[in-house]
Structures are given as C-alpha cells and as structure tokens.
N, C-alpha and C positions, 0 to 999 in steps of 0.2 A: 574513344579518340581523345588525345594528349590535346593541352590546353596551355604546357608548361613552357612552349616557346612562342617567340614573337615571330611573326612573319609578315611579307612584305605583301605575300597571294591573297585573295578573296575569299576569303571562310565562305561566300557564301558558294562555290562550288568545290570547296573542301569534301571526300568523303572519309577518306581517314589520313592519319598522320602520327609519327611518334620514332621509337625506335625500334631500329631490328640488331637483336642480339646474334650481332656473325660470329662472334665468339663461340657462343651458346650451339650455334646452328652446326659450325664445324667443331665442335665437343675437343677445343683446346684449353686447356686450364693454364697456360704462363698467364699469371698476370702481369706479367708485361704489357703482352699483346693483347688484352682482351681490348674490345671495342666493338662500339654500334654506332650501325649507320644512320641519321635523321633523314625523315622521307616524309611527303605529302603526296597525298593521290587525288586529282583534281577531275572530278569528271565521271563516269561508269558505264561510258558507252564501249561497243563490242570489240572498235580497233586500239587495242595499248601499245602506248608509247613511254619507250623509257629513253629521259634525256640527260646525259652524261656530259658534265661542267671540266673548264680547262682547270691551269694550276692554279693552284691560291684562290677560285672564288669558290664561294656556296651556290646551291641551287638557287637562289633570290637570281640568278644573272642571268635566270631563262624568263623573268617576268614577261618581256612581250610574247614569248610562243605562248605561255602559260595563260596570259588573261585571252589568249583568242582562240586556240585549240578547246579550252578546257569550254568552252561556249558552247561548240558545237557536238550537239549530241550524241554524234558515233563514236566519240573520243574519250579514250581513260589516258588522263597527264597521268605521267610519275615521274618527280623530280625528287633526288636525294644530294644529300652533302657527302662529298667523299671524304674517304679517311683524313684526317688531318687536319679538319677545316668547316666553319661551318659548327652547325651542332652534334656531327658528329665526331667520336672519341680521336682519341690523337695516339695511336700503338709509337713502341719506338720503333724508329727508321735503320736505315733507312727503305722505303715504299719501291713495289715496282709497279708497270702498271698491268702484268701478269696478275700481283696480288689484287691490286684493286679489280682487275674485272671478276675477279672470282669471289668477293666484297659486295660484287651489282649484280651476281649470279642468286647469292644465297639468298640477297634482296629480292630477286623478283621467287627466288623458290617459297619466302616466308609469305611475300603477301599471294600466291597459287597462279603466279603468271608464269606459268610452266607447260600448256598445249602446244603440240608441232603447230610451224607454222601462224603463231599467234601476238607476237611483237613487232613492232618497229623502234629501230633503236637508232637515236641522235647523238653524236659526240662530236664537242669542238675542243679542237685542240691536243693539250693534255688527255680530253675525254675522246678524241678521237683516235685517240693511240689505245687509251683502257677497250673503245669500243672494239677495235681491231680484235685484242687476245679475246672477250670474249665473244664475238664473232667465230672465230676459230676454233674457243669449246661450244657452242650452243647453235652451229647455225641451222640444225635442223626446226628449232624454235622461229627463228626470224623470218618476217616478211618482207622487208627493207633496213638498208641499214644507209645511212646519211653519215658521211666522214668529212665535217668542217675544217678548214684550216690547219690541217693538222698533217703527221710526216710516218712515214713507216720505221723511221729510226734509222739507226746503224752503227757503228763506231762510235766512243761517245765524244771526242772531241767534231763531230760533223753534225752532234746534236745540238749542241750550242745553235742560241738564235743569233740573227746578222747583229752587230755590235751594238747600233741601239738599243737593239731589246734587251741583250743582256746589262746593258751597262744600267737600265729603266729598272731592270728586276732587281737590280744588286743598289743600286740606289735607296728602291721602296722598301725594301727590304728594312732597314733599318729606320726609316720613316715613319714615327707615329702619327703625327699632326693631320689629319686631313688634308688643312686647306693648304699644304705642302703635298700630300702628298697625289693625290687626285689632278692635279694638273699635271704631274707627269705621267699618271697612265692618259687620261685622254691623249694629247701629244703621241702617245705608244700605241694607243687600240685605235684611233681613228687618222683618216689623211688630213691635209692640213688645212686646203681649200673648204673642206667641207665643214668640218667643225667650228668655225669662225661665218659661215652662211647663214641666216635667217631659218629657223628650224619651224618645219611644214606645220601647219596649224596647232602652232601654237599659239593660244588666246592674248598670251602677256608681248608676243611678237621678241620671245628672246630668241639669240642664237642657238646652235646645237651643244655649243661651250658651254653656258646658262643650265642650257636645259639638263646637261649631261652632268654637270658638277654636281647639279642639286640630285641625281638620281641618286649616283654612285655614295655621296653625301648621306641618304638616305638610307641603301643599303649597309655603309658601314654601322650605320646608328643604330640599325636593331641586328646587326651581325655579331656573336660571339666575336670577339680578340684572338685571330690564330697566333700559334704558341712559334718560335722562332721552327724547334721541331719539326711539327708541321709542314710551313713551308720549305725547309731544307731538306726533309726528306718525299714532298712532292717534288722539287725542284729534279732530288734525283732520279726520280720513275721518268722522270721527260727525257734524262738525259742517257740511260741506262738502256730506254727503249727499241727494241729490233723486233720486225714481221717480218722473216725474210722473202725473199721475192715467192717460192716455194708455197710458204704458207698464205700468201698475197692472193695468190691462182685459187687457190683453192677456197678461200673463202670467197669469191668475185664468182665462185661455179658452184659454190653452196648456195646464195642466197639469191633468189628471185627480182631484187632491186638492191640494186650499186649506186648510192651517188657519190661522188666527188666535189665538194664546193671550196671558192675558194675567192678572197678577193684577191685585185691586180696589186696591191700596196700594204703587202703586209710583213711590219718589222719585226715580229714574232717565228713566223715560222713562212717561212720565203714561198714562196707560189712553184717555186720546179721542183716543191716537194708532191703536188699535187700530179702534176706532170710523171713520177716515178711510180706514184700509186697506180697510174692510168696504164703505163707500159706493164705494168706488173698484173692488173686487173682488165683483164681487155672486154670485158660485160660492162664494166663501168658506166655509169653517164657522169663527164665533167658539167659543172655549171662553175662559169667565172664574173663575179662581180666587178663592173667597171668602177674605177675610182674609188674604191671601196678598201680599207681596212682589215685588220685582225678581228673586229668584233664587228663581223657582219650581221648580225643577229640583229643589233641594237642600231645601225647605222642603216641596214635596208632592211627593217622588220615586216614591211609590207611583202616585200619581195621572197622574204626568206618563207615569211611561212606558207603564201604560198607555195612556192617551190617545196616544201616539207607534205602540204595538202596533196602537191600533184605527185608526189613521190608514195606517198602512202595508197594514193589513189591504182598505180600502175603496178605498185607492187601486190593488192589483192587480188588486181586483175589477175597478173603473171599466175598468181596459186591455184585461181579459180580456173585456168585454162591448164593445168599441171593434169596429167594424164593419172 
C-alpha cells in the first residue's frame, strides 16, 4: 500500500491505494500521453462499487459515500482521480469521455474487478458521462448503473452548462485563493435557501455555508493543485460528450438496474437532461431530489446513500432472478 499520498478518507477502512499504470497497461509508449490513475479501495466485501467523479474534482468529493458504505461489511468501495486532477497524471489534452472511460476500465482490470455481473457503477456529472461510455463497453460486468446529475450530451453548443454555471466555472478557473473561489462554488452547487440554513446535526450550530466552506477548504488544502491543462482538457471532455439514443437504449437493456438521479435546481446540468435520458432508457428508474442543487450527494447525503444501497440491493436481486 502506498503511503506517499495524503488522503481525506479513513485509513482504518483502506484496503489498498496507489497508482494504476494506465499507459503500461495499454502498451502505449508515447511519453506525452503517459499517465497513471490514483485510486483507493475501502472495504473488502463482495459487492464492489466504483465511484466516478465529475468535472475537475478529485475522488475526495465522494467522502460522504465512502465514509458510510466502507463501514458496511458487504461493500468494497473503489474511488479514483480521473486523468487531469488530484493525484492522477495529466496527459496532453483535450480529453474525451470515451478515453476517460477506457482509463476506468483499465483500473478495473488492474484491480481484478473483471467478473460478470460483479460491479455497481456510480457516476455524477462528468462522471455520469464517463459512466455511460464505460457501461456501453462492459455492460456484462455491471449489476447496477447510477447516473447522477448528468447528460447524454450532443452538439457542442448544447453541452454548455446554463449561463450561471458557465460563468462560475470560467471565473473559478483563474482564481487560486480558496477564500475567493469557495463562495462562488457553494452558490453554484447548492440551493440558496439550504446553503444559509442551520446545518443538521452540527454540534457548533453553524450554517450549511459555514460547514461546506470548511469542508471544501480542507479538500483544497490536501489535494494537489490542478493544472490549467487538466482543467481545460476535462472541460473539453464534457463539451464533446455524446451518447446516442441507440446506445442509451442498449445500455438500459443490458444492465439489470439503471437509476437516473437529479436535483430540481441544478445550475450545471439542467434537469431536463434527466428527462431525455429516461426517454431513451425506458427500463431506468428516475429519482428527483426536491429543493436540491448539483451537489446532491453532499446536500442530501443520507438520502443519496439510502438510494444507493437500495439500488445495489435491487440490482443484485435482479441478477439472481436472471435465468
């Protein structure tokens, strides 16, 4: 186990962590494209979960889910930093969601997560786009697929976020001072009534804004600074993403349990994208979190964690019922 990387996760639940040599696995010798993926596995249960995070965020953004699920004996929780962020390498860009999905598949192969119907896939935002590409490539391995606050994409001009989101992303890209960046981020990711309410179960009686500010400041403190190349290359992946209606139908029919989740006040990925996904993924379940923004897994951690546990269980039950 590598101890060279600082982490937000509990070392007591960590089974293994380190760097997956993506370039070596793919047998590509171009040094300009050489990169590795940083990963951590928490828990060693039979139900394997891979979490795929969104735009320019490291795996530490999965903290509420890892803290909860890694303490349940039946789960093995795998998180990793996408190319261009966190402790992973930053190969030359621009990136594509298909290329980032191939990274994730190489990581699964590296760790031995290769059995049929053996993994649950959870992706948020850009991670949900990557998850679509991954699911299209290896549907036979997947028990359940959860796509959160995401889109099937399309023409590049349709892939831009709503103006508030685009404006905030552009501003933050050139701000290095966390005290200036975090307030923009909080107003982007959360609903305005909730962010200024008293935080539930906070012993200090702070508002959600105060709690989340401290949380993001801690994440930024221990996460390796992202390069401009990494940030822009990941943005290109989101802007060029497109999974056709035909491929969506194939994914939906090929995986036992598919769930599409969104908040109803999302300034980064409009909720109408969930409606589109459902139109072409008829077998999928839709979950809408009321009065919730883009960061639904932080704003509604208990509800999201409960949803995931239910989805994992229903997926496994459907696998057992297959002839």
